[in-house]
Each structure stands twice: as C-alpha cells, then as structure tokens.
N, C-alpha and C positions, 0 to 999 in steps of 0.2 A: 701610542699608549693605549688607545682603545683596543687595538688588536691584541695587545698583551693581556689586557683585562678579559677580553673574550676568550683567549686561550686558557687563562687561569680558571675562568668560569667553567669552560668545557671540561678541563681536567678535574675540577672539583665535582662537576656533575658526573663525570665518568667514574671517579673514585667513589662517590656516593652511590651511584648505580651499581658499581661492583660490590660495594659493601652490602647493599641491599640484597643483591643476588646471593652473596655468600650467606647472609643471615637467613634468607628464605631457604636456601639449600640445607643449611644446618637444621632449621626447624622442620623441614620436610623429612630429613633423615631421622631426626628425633621422633617424629610421628610414625614413620615406618618402623623404627625399632620398637616403639611402644606397641604398635599394632601387631608386630610379629610376636612380641612377648604375650600379648593378649590372646592371639590365636593359639600359641603353644599352650597357655594355661587353659584356654577353652577346650582344647583337645584333651588335656589331662583330666579335666573335670568330666568331659564326656566319657572317657574311658572308665573313670571311677563310677560314674552313673551306670554305665553298662554292667560293670562288675556287681554293683548293688542290685540292679535289676535281676541279674543272673542268680545272685544269692537268694533274693526274695523268691524267685521262681522255684529254686531248689528247695528252699524251706517250706514253701507251700506244698510242693510235691511230697516232701517227707511228712509234713503234717497230715496231708490227705491220706497217705499210707498208714500213718499212725492211727488216725481217726477210724479208718476202715478196720484196722486190727482191733481197736477198742470196741467198735460196733460188733464185730464178729464175736469177740469175747463176751460182750454183754448179751448177745443173742444166745450164745451157748450157755451162759450162766442162767438166763431166763428159762431156757429149755430144761436144764438140769434141775432148776428150782421147781418147775412144773412137774417134772418126773418125780421128784422127791415128795411133793404134795400128794401126787397120785398114790405113791407107795405108802405114805402115811395114812391116807384115807383107806386104802386097801387093808393096811395093818389093823386099823380101828374096826373095820367091818369084820375082818377075820376074828378079831378078839371078841367082838360082840357075838358073832356066831358061835364061837367056841364056848363063851360064857353061857349062852342060851342052851347049847347042846349039853354042857355039863350040868346045868340046872335041871334040864329034862331028865338026864340020866340019874340025877340025885333024887328026883321026885318019885 
C-alpha cells in the first residue's frame, strides 16, 4: 500500500512538474512574442523618427535658403532705396540751382 501511495505521489509530482514546465514555457513564449512585437514597434518608431529628422533637416535647409534669398532682396531693396534718395537729393539740388540761375537771369 505504501508503495502504491509513493508511486501515486511521484506521478502527481511528475504531472505537477510537467504542468509547471508547460506553464513556464507558455509564459516564456508569450514574453518572447511580446518582446518581438515591442522590438518591431521600436524599429518602426525609430524609422519614423529618422524620417522626421530628415524632414526637419530639409526644412531647415529650405528655410535657410529662403532666408538668404530674403536677405539678398532686403539688401538690394536698401541699396535701391539709398540710390533713390541720392537721386532725389540730386534732383532737389539741381532744381535749386536752376531756380537760382533763373532768378539771376531774371534780375
């Protein structure tokens, strides 16, 4: 009888041990699958981040080119404005001289 109880106990332990192993293998597989999914998602996010970084770099480059163009236009406009002011002053001086010369000739 004792031998029978021992055999049953060993079978029970063996079955429990086997169930435990199966449960642990199932949990390990689930963790691996979860980890694999996380790694895939991480890779996707990294690729998106790289694309965003590339877009930002491109936009900064375009903005820099645009700002340089704007600066060139502003400098050209300032230069033209200064030339216009000089011409306006020259015109006023010529008008004054002409008026003075016509006054002298009228006198």
